[in-house]
MMTF fields as JSON, N, C-alpha, C and O atoms, coordinates in Angstrom:
{
  "mmtfVersion": "1.0.0",
  "mmtfProducer": "UNKNOWN",
  "numBonds": 307,
  "numAtoms": 308,
  "numGroups": 77,
  "numChains": 1,
  "numModels": 1,
  "chainsPerModel": [1],
  "groupsPerChain": [77],
  "chainIdList": ["A"],
  "bondAtomList": [4, 2, 8, 6, 12, 10, 16, 14, 20, 18, 24, 22, 28, 26, 32, 30, 36, 34, 40, 38, 44, 42, 48, 46, 52, 50, 56, 54, 60, 58, 64, 62, 68, 66, 72, 70, 76, 74, 80, 78, 84, 82, 88, 86, 92, 90, 96, 94, 100, 98, 104, 102, 108, 106, 112, 110, 116, 114, 120, 118, 124, 122, 128, 126, 132, 130, 136, 134, 140, 138, 144, 142, 148, 146, 152, 150, 156, 154, 160, 158, 164, 162, 168, 166, 172, 170, 176, 174, 180, 178, 184, 182, 188, 186, 192, 190, 196, 194, 200, 198, 204, 202, 208, 206, 212, 210, 216, 214, 220, 218, 224, 222, 228, 226, 232, 230, 236, 234, 240, 238, 244, 242, 248, 246, 252, 250, 256, 254, 260, 258, 264, 262, 268, 266, 272, 270, 276, 274, 280, 278, 284, 282, 288, 286, 292, 290, 296, 294, 300, 298, 304, 302],
  "bondOrderList": [1, 1, 1, 1, 1, 1, 1, 1, 1, 1, 1, 1, 1, 1, 1, 1, 1, 1, 1, 1, 1, 1, 1, 1, 1, 1, 1, 1, 1, 1, 1, 1, 1, 1, 1, 1, 1, 1, 1, 1, 1, 1, 1, 1, 1, 1, 1, 1, 1, 1, 1, 1, 1, 1, 1, 1, 1, 1, 1, 1, 1, 1, 1, 1, 1, 1, 1, 1, 1, 1, 1, 1, 1, 1, 1, 1],
  "groupList": [{"groupName": "MET", "atomNameList": ["N", "CA", "C", "O"], "elementList": ["N", "C", "C", "O"], "formalChargeList": [0, 0, 0, 0], "bondAtomList": [1, 0, 2, 1, 3, 2], "bondOrderList": [1, 1, 2], "singleLetterCode": "M", "chemCompType": "L-PEPTIDE LINKING"}, {"groupName": "LEU", "atomNameList": ["N", "CA", "C", "O"], "elementList": ["N", "C", "C", "O"], "formalChargeList": [0, 0, 0, 0], "bondAtomList": [1, 0, 2, 1, 3, 2], "bondOrderList": [1, 1, 2], "singleLetterCode": "L", "chemCompType": "L-PEPTIDE LINKING"}, {"groupName": "ARG", "atomNameList": ["N", "CA", "C", "O"], "elementList": ["N", "C", "C", "O"], "formalChargeList": [0, 0, 0, 0], "bondAtomList": [1, 0, 2, 1, 3, 2], "bondOrderList": [1, 1, 2], "singleLetterCode": "R", "chemCompType": "L-PEPTIDE LINKING"}, {"groupName": "SER", "atomNameList": ["N", "CA", "C", "O"], "elementList": ["N", "C", "C", "O"], "formalChargeList": [0, 0, 0, 0], "bondAtomList": [1, 0, 2, 1, 3, 2], "bondOrderList": [1, 1, 2], "singleLetterCode": "S", "chemCompType": "L-PEPTIDE LINKING"}, {"groupName": "GLY", "atomNameList": ["N", "CA", "C", "O"], "elementList": ["N", "C", "C", "O"], "formalChargeList": [0, 0, 0, 0], "bondAtomList": [1, 0, 2, 1, 3, 2], "bondOrderList": [1, 1, 2], "singleLetterCode": "G", "chemCompType": "PEPTIDE LINKING"}, {"groupName": "PRO", "atomNameList": ["N", "CA", "C", "O"], "elementList": ["N", "C", "C", "O"], "formalChargeList": [0, 0, 0, 0], "bondAtomList": [1, 0, 2, 1, 3, 2], "bondOrderList": [1, 1, 2], "singleLetterCode": "P", "chemCompType": "L-PEPTIDE LINKING"}, {"groupName": "ASP", "atomNameList": ["N", "CA", "C", "O"], "elementList": ["N", "C", "C", "O"], "formalChargeList": [0, 0, 0, 0], "bondAtomList": [1, 0, 2, 1, 3, 2], "bondOrderList": [1, 1, 2], "singleLetterCode": "D", "chemCompType": "L-PEPTIDE LINKING"}, {"groupName": "GLN", "atomNameList": ["N", "CA", "C", "O"], "elementList": ["N", "C", "C", "O"], "formalChargeList": [0, 0, 0, 0], "bondAtomList": [1, 0, 2, 1, 3, 2], "bondOrderList": [1, 1, 2], "singleLetterCode": "Q", "chemCompType": "L-PEPTIDE LINKING"}, {"groupName": "THR", "atomNameList": ["N", "CA", "C", "O"], "elementList": ["N", "C", "C", "O"], "formalChargeList": [0, 0, 0, 0], "bondAtomList": [1, 0, 2, 1, 3, 2], "bondOrderList": [1, 1, 2], "singleLetterCode": "T", "chemCompType": "L-PEPTIDE LINKING"}, {"groupName": "ILE", "atomNameList": ["N", "CA", "C", "O"], "elementList": ["N", "C", "C", "O"], "formalChargeList": [0, 0, 0, 0], "bondAtomList": [1, 0, 2, 1, 3, 2], "bondOrderList": [1, 1, 2], "singleLetterCode": "I", "chemCompType": "L-PEPTIDE LINKING"}, {"groupName": "VAL", "atomNameList": ["N", "CA", "C", "O"], "elementList": ["N", "C", "C", "O"], "formalChargeList": [0, 0, 0, 0], "bondAtomList": [1, 0, 2, 1, 3, 2], "bondOrderList": [1, 1, 2], "singleLetterCode": "V", "chemCompType": "L-PEPTIDE LINKING"}, {"groupName": "GLU", "atomNameList": ["N", "CA", "C", "O"], "elementList": ["N", "C", "C", "O"], "formalChargeList": [0, 0, 0, 0], "bondAtomList": [1, 0, 2, 1, 3, 2], "bondOrderList": [1, 1, 2], "singleLetterCode": "E", "chemCompType": "L-PEPTIDE LINKING"}, {"groupName": "PHE", "atomNameList": ["N", "CA", "C", "O"], "elementList": ["N", "C", "C", "O"], "formalChargeList": [0, 0, 0, 0], "bondAtomList": [1, 0, 2, 1, 3, 2], "bondOrderList": [1, 1, 2], "singleLetterCode": "F", "chemCompType": "L-PEPTIDE LINKING"}, {"groupName": "CYS", "atomNameList": ["N", "CA", "C", "O"], "elementList": ["N", "C", "C", "O"], "formalChargeList": [0, 0, 0, 0], "bondAtomList": [1, 0, 2, 1, 3, 2], "bondOrderList": [1, 1, 2], "singleLetterCode": "C", "chemCompType": "L-PEPTIDE LINKING"}, {"groupName": "TRP", "atomNameList": ["N", "CA", "C", "O"], "elementList": ["N", "C", "C", "O"], "formalChargeList": [0, 0, 0, 0], "bondAtomList": [1, 0, 2, 1, 3, 2], "bondOrderList": [1, 1, 2], "singleLetterCode": "W", "chemCompType": "L-PEPTIDE LINKING"}, {"groupName": "ALA", "atomNameList": ["N", "CA", "C", "O"], "elementList": ["N", "C", "C", "O"], "formalChargeList": [0, 0, 0, 0], "bondAtomList": [1, 0, 2, 1, 3, 2], "bondOrderList": [1, 1, 2], "singleLetterCode": "A", "chemCompType": "L-PEPTIDE LINKING"}, {"groupName": "TYR", "atomNameList": ["N", "CA", "C", "O"], "elementList": ["N", "C", "C", "O"], "formalChargeList": [0, 0, 0, 0], "bondAtomList": [1, 0, 2, 1, 3, 2], "bondOrderList": [1, 1, 2], "singleLetterCode": "Y", "chemCompType": "L-PEPTIDE LINKING"}, {"groupName": "HIS", "atomNameList": ["N", "CA", "C", "O"], "elementList": ["N", "C", "C", "O"], "formalChargeList": [0, 0, 0, 0], "bondAtomList": [1, 0, 2, 1, 3, 2], "bondOrderList": [1, 1, 2], "singleLetterCode": "H", "chemCompType": "L-PEPTIDE LINKING"}, {"groupName": "LYS", "atomNameList": ["N", "CA", "C", "O"], "elementList": ["N", "C", "C", "O"], "formalChargeList": [0, 0, 0, 0], "bondAtomList": [1, 0, 2, 1, 3, 2], "bondOrderList": [1, 1, 2], "singleLetterCode": "K", "chemCompType": "L-PEPTIDE LINKING"}, {"groupName": "ASN", "atomNameList": ["N", "CA", "C", "O"], "elementList": ["N", "C", "C", "O"], "formalChargeList": [0, 0, 0, 0], "bondAtomList": [1, 0, 2, 1, 3, 2], "bondOrderList": [1, 1, 2], "singleLetterCode": "N", "chemCompType": "L-PEPTIDE LINKING"}],
  "groupTypeList": [0, 1, 2, 3, 4, 5, 0, 6, 2, 2, 1, 7, 8, 3, 4, 1, 1, 1, 9, 1, 4, 1, 1, 10, 11, 4, 12, 13, 1, 1, 14, 15, 2, 5, 9, 15, 12, 10, 10, 1, 1, 4, 1, 4, 4, 4, 0, 9, 15, 3, 4, 10, 1, 12, 12, 1, 16, 3, 1, 1, 12, 10, 15, 17, 3, 3, 18, 6, 11, 18, 5, 19, 6, 5, 2, 4, 5],
  "groupIdList": [1, 2, 3, 4, 5, 6, 7, 8, 9, 10, 11, 12, 13, 14, 15, 16, 17, 18, 19, 20, 21, 22, 23, 24, 25, 26, 27, 28, 29, 30, 31, 32, 33, 34, 35, 36, 37, 38, 39, 40, 41, 42, 43, 44, 45, 46, 47, 48, 49, 50, 51, 52, 53, 54, 55, 56, 57, 58, 59, 60, 61, 62, 63, 64, 65, 66, 67, 68, 69, 70, 71, 72, 73, 74, 75, 76, 77],
  "secStructList": [7, 7, 7, 7, 7, 2, 2, 2, 2, 2, 2, 2, 2, 2, 2, 2, 2, 2, 2, 2, 2, 2, 2, 2, 2, 2, 2, 2, 2, 2, 7, 7, 1, 6, 2, 2, 2, 2, 2, 0, 0, 0, 0, 0, 2, 2, 2, 2, 2, 2, 2, 2, 2, 2, 2, 2, 2, 2, 2, 2, 2, 2, 2, 2, 2, 2, 1, 1, 1, 7, 7, 7, 7, 6, 6, 7, 7],
  "xCoordList": [21.379, 20.809, 19.762, 19.969, 18.693, 17.638, 17.848, 18.187, 17.622, 17.714, 16.446, 15.428, 16.426, 15.245, 15.125, 14.776, 15.395, 15.14, 13.724, 12.93, 13.307, 11.922, 11.291, 10.133, 12.095, 11.532, 11.461, 10.528, 12.352, 12.241, 11.08, 10.414, 10.836, 9.674, 8.373, 7.458, 8.293, 7.053, 6.828, 5.701, 7.919, 7.812, 7.4, 6.666, 7.905, 7.425, 5.966, 5.257, 5.443, 4.086, 3.208, 2.158, 3.576, 2.793, 2.74, 1.691, 3.927, 4.037, 3.184, 2.559, 3.155, 2.289, 0.814, 0.075, 0.32, -1.017, -1.349, -2.43, -0.419, -0.713, -0.794, -1.701, 0.151, 0.089, -1.147, -1.719, -1.571, -2.83, -4.045, -4.951, -4.061, -5.175, -5.223, -6.309, -4.078, -4.118, -4.526, -5.181, -4.118, -4.575, -6.067, -6.69, -6.651, -8.058, -8.755, -9.729, -8.273, -8.927, -8.755, -9.638, -7.641, -7.444, -8.469, -9.061, -8.637, -9.613, -11.032, -11.88, -11.285, -12.674, -12.924, -14.051, -11.894, -12.081, -12.506, -13.195, -12.093, -12.445, -13.809, -14.365, -14.27, -15.573, -16.726, -16.798, -17.582, -18.774, -20.056, -21.064, -19.952, -21.173, -21.3, -20.315, -22.499, -22.654, -21.927, -21.526, -21.746, -20.978, -19.542, -18.851, -19.065, -17.656, -17.262, -16.163, -18.175, -17.892, -17.787, -16.923, -18.549, -18.537, -17.22, -16.589, -16.857, -15.554, -14.425, -13.464, -14.499, -13.479, -13.351, -12.219, -14.333, -14.305, -13.946, -13.063, -14.619, -14.485, -13.259, -12.591, -12.906, -11.764, -10.514, -9.546, -10.516, -9.449, -8.973, -7.803, -9.937, -9.689, -9.244, -8.384, -9.868, -9.502, -8.077, -7.374, -7.613, -6.239, -5.285, -4.249, -5.59, -4.625, -4.577, -3.505, -5.721, -5.748, -4.927, -4.14, -5.13, -4.41, -2.934, -2.145, -2.561, -1.071, -0.468, 0.646, -1.157, -0.68, -0.659, 0.324, -1.709, -1.728, -0.627, 0.015, -0.42, 0.626, 1.984, 2.845, 2.177, 3.449, 3.7, 4.818, 2.721, 2.845, 3.128, 3.983, 2.401, 2.583, 4.015, 4.643, 4.527, 5.905, 6.861, 7.793, 6.719, 7.605, 7.673, 8.712, 6.543, 6.43, 7.021, 7.824, 6.59, 6.946, 8.198, 8.83, 8.563, 9.773, 11.04, 12.108, 10.881, 11.969, 12.241, 13.402, 11.23, 11.421, 12.004, 12.851, 11.555, 12.092, 13.503, 14.19, 14.014, 15.372, 16.298, 17.511, 15.808, 16.749, 17.43, 18.535, 16.818, 17.423, 18.6, 19.465, 18.543, 19.644, 20.934, 20.859, 22.022, 23.335, 23.794, 23.874, 24.084, 24.534, 25.897, 26.691, 26.094, 27.293, 28.469, 28.402, 29.53, 30.709, 31.763, 32.211, 32.149, 33.081, 34.444, 35.238, 34.779, 36.119, 36.188, 37.304, 35.173, 35.141, 34.65, 34.211, 34.71, 34.144, 35.031, 34.707],
  "yCoordList": [5.376, 5.846, 6.957, 7.849, 6.875, 7.921, 9.188, 9.149, 10.282, 11.558, 11.793, 11.197, 12.578, 12.831, 14.281, 14.619, 15.197, 16.634, 16.93, 16.04, 18.181, 18.495, 18.379, 17.991, 18.726, 18.671, 17.207, 16.868, 16.358, 14.967, 14.286, 13.435, 14.651, 14.082, 14.458, 13.645, 15.789, 16.205, 15.59, 15.307, 15.398, 14.749, 13.294, 12.783, 12.649, 11.218, 11.246, 10.356, 12.16, 12.173, 12.448, 11.818, 13.357, 13.696, 12.531, 12.177, 11.927, 10.772, 9.61, 8.901, 9.416, 8.314, 8.612, 7.676, 9.892, 10.198, 9.94, 9.45, 10.272, 10.028, 8.55, 8.1, 7.781, 6.312, 5.643, 4.765, 6.092, 5.543, 5.926, 5.115, 7.159, 7.65, 6.825, 6.483, 6.522, 5.719, 4.25, 3.616, 3.716, 2.402, 2.276, 1.292, 3.351, 3.344, 3.409, 2.69, 4.282, 4.362, 3.119, 2.785, 2.388, 1.159, 0.056, -0.674, -0.015, -0.943, -0.592, -1.472, 0.692, 1.056, 0.619, 0.301, 0.611, 0.096, -1.353, -1.763, -2.114, -3.54, -3.816, -4.912, -2.824, -2.901, -2.497, -1.34, -3.356, -3.04, -2.726, -3.429, -1.681, -1.233, 0.251, 0.878, 0.854, 2.254, 3.101, 4.224, 2.596, 3.317, 3.443, 4.31, 2.643, 2.685, 4.027, 4.533, 4.583, 5.996, 6.994, 7.868, 6.935, 7.883, 7.707, 8.671, 6.421, 6.209, 6.683, 7.265, 6.455, 6.885, 8.4, 8.874, 9.139, 10.56, 11.095, 11.939, 10.604, 11.087, 10.732, 11.607, 9.47, 9.007, 9.091, 9.76, 8.465, 8.511, 9.844, 10.209, 10.565, 11.931, 12.883, 13.745, 12.685, 13.531, 13.299, 14.243, 11.957, 11.659, 12.224, 12.774, 12.112, 12.58, 14.123, 14.707, 14.777, 16.285, 16.685, 17.63, 15.936, 16.251, 16.121, 16.935, 15.079, 14.869, 15.936, 16.379, 16.384, 17.443, 18.787, 19.523, 19.097, 20.392, 20.409, 21.437, 19.258, 19.134, 19.329, 20.021, 18.721, 18.873, 20.364, 20.852, 21.05, 22.492, 23.277, 24.163, 22.977, 23.688, 23.538, 24.487, 22.252, 22.055, 22.81, 23.366, 22.887, 23.67, 25.15, 25.803, 25.627, 27.088, 27.427, 28.349, 26.641, 27.041, 26.437, 27.068, 25.223, 24.662, 25.269, 25.32, 25.736, 26.35, 27.717, 28.083, 28.442, 29.751, 29.594, 30.386, 28.579, 28.471, 27.956, 28.199, 27.261, 26.819, 27.861, 27.655, 28.989, 30.126, 30.772, 31.291, 30.766, 31.288, 30.522, 31.055, 29.201, 28.43, 28.63, 28.886, 28.525, 28.723, 27.417, 26.394, 27.399, 26.092, 25.657, 26.456, 24.333, 23.807, 24.186, 24.017, 24.683, 25.113, 23.956, 23.548, 23.435, 22.315, 22.732, 21.853, 23.947, 24.387, 24.416, 24.466, 24.393, 24.386, 25.686, 26.495, 25.941, 27.167, 28.34, 29.446],
  "zCoordList": [-11.44, -10.158, -10.413, -11.236, -9.718, -9.956, -9.094, -7.911, -9.783, -9.041, -8.278, -8.633, -7.303, -6.495, -6.187, -5.056, -7.136, -6.989, -7.019, -7.322, -6.713, -6.787, -8.233, -8.382, -9.273, -10.546, -11.001, -11.729, -10.633, -11.059, -10.371, -10.961, -9.145, -8.432, -9.025, -9.157, -9.405, -10.029, -11.403, -11.809, -12.089, -13.403, -13.338, -14.183, -12.299, -12.043, -11.702, -12.173, -10.943, -10.604, -11.757, -11.889, -12.603, -13.759, -14.701, -15.238, -14.895, -15.802, -15.275, -16.064, -14.002, -13.386, -13.639, -13.945, -13.529, -13.795, -15.265, -15.592, -16.133, -17.565, -17.847, -18.547, -17.307, -17.533, -17.025, -17.672, -15.799, -15.176, -16.013, -16.21, -16.505, -17.336, -18.67, -19.14, -19.251, -20.508, -20.23, -21.056, -19.03, -18.694, -18.504, -18.902, -17.854, -17.679, -18.953, -19.177, -19.838, -21.19, -21.985, -22.775, -21.826, -22.54, -22.037, -22.832, -20.683, -20.176, -20.6, -20.747, -20.792, -21.213, -22.65, -23.031, -23.41, -24.783, -24.867, -25.802, -23.892, -23.852, -23.14, -23.206, -22.507, -21.641, -22.521, -22.934, -22.809, -23.703, -22.916, -22.989, -22.199, -21.436, -21.711, -22.104, -21.517, -21.773, -20.728, -21.033, -19.506, -18.443, -18.82, -18.286, -19.691, -20.024, -20.636, -20.41, -21.405, -22.001, -20.865, -20.937, -19.889, -18.751, -17.931, -17.498, -17.752, -17.009, -17.905, -17.401, -19.242, -20.149, -20.061, -19.962, -20.087, -20.039, -18.622, -18.471, -17.651, -16.323, -15.625, -15.074, -15.61, -14.841, -15.765, -15.403, -16.881, -17.734, -18.224, -18.112, -18.778, -19.271, -18.133, -18.316, -16.956, -15.771, -15.324, -14.963, -15.346, -14.986, -16.003, -15.627, -17.267, -18.248, -18.223, -18.383, -18.024, -17.967, -16.678, -16.723, -15.51, -14.298, -14.511, -14.032, -15.242, -15.421, -16.285, -16.003, -17.345, -18.266, -17.465, -17.543, -16.717, -16.015, -14.915, -14.694, -14.232, -13.178, -13.828, -13.285, -14.985, -15.695, -16.092, -15.931, -16.581, -16.907, -15.712, -15.737, -14.583, -13.364, -12.868, -12.398, -12.996, -12.57, -13.341, -12.76, -14.632, -15.501, -15.138, -15.235, -14.729, -14.391, -13.025, -12.883, -12.012, -10.689, -10.063, -9.215, -10.47, -9.951, -10.609, -9.999, -11.903, -12.538, -11.864, -11.678, -11.512, -10.884, -9.481, -9.068, -8.751, -7.392, -7.382, -6.39, -8.394, -8.421, -8.908, -8.855, -9.389, -9.812, -8.675, -8.833, -7.519, -6.385, -5.758, -5.062, -6.08, -5.599, -6.42, -7.622, -5.833, -6.395, -7.085, -6.404, -8.339, -9.005, -8.401, -7.905, -8.488, -7.99, -8.849, -10.066, -8.287, -8.961, -8.93, -7.858, -10.146, -10.047, -9.605, -9.268, -9.575, -9.085, -7.603, -7.086, -6.893, -5.363, -4.932, -5.749, -3.582, -2.988, -3.201, -2.767]
}
């Protein structure tokens, strides 16, 4: 079963951006036109950079916001 907490959702989003960026770069390797290099850097590189930066942002700010929440106590209230 998939979890759907705020950190999990952000990790899925950053992973999706990374995968899409790699797919764009993979297709650009098969495309033999000069514009392929521009697409590789602009679209593929931009998506990968966005995924990495969103991942780092998630690590910094979601971790701080979850500190305020009280962890679940298995012994009960």
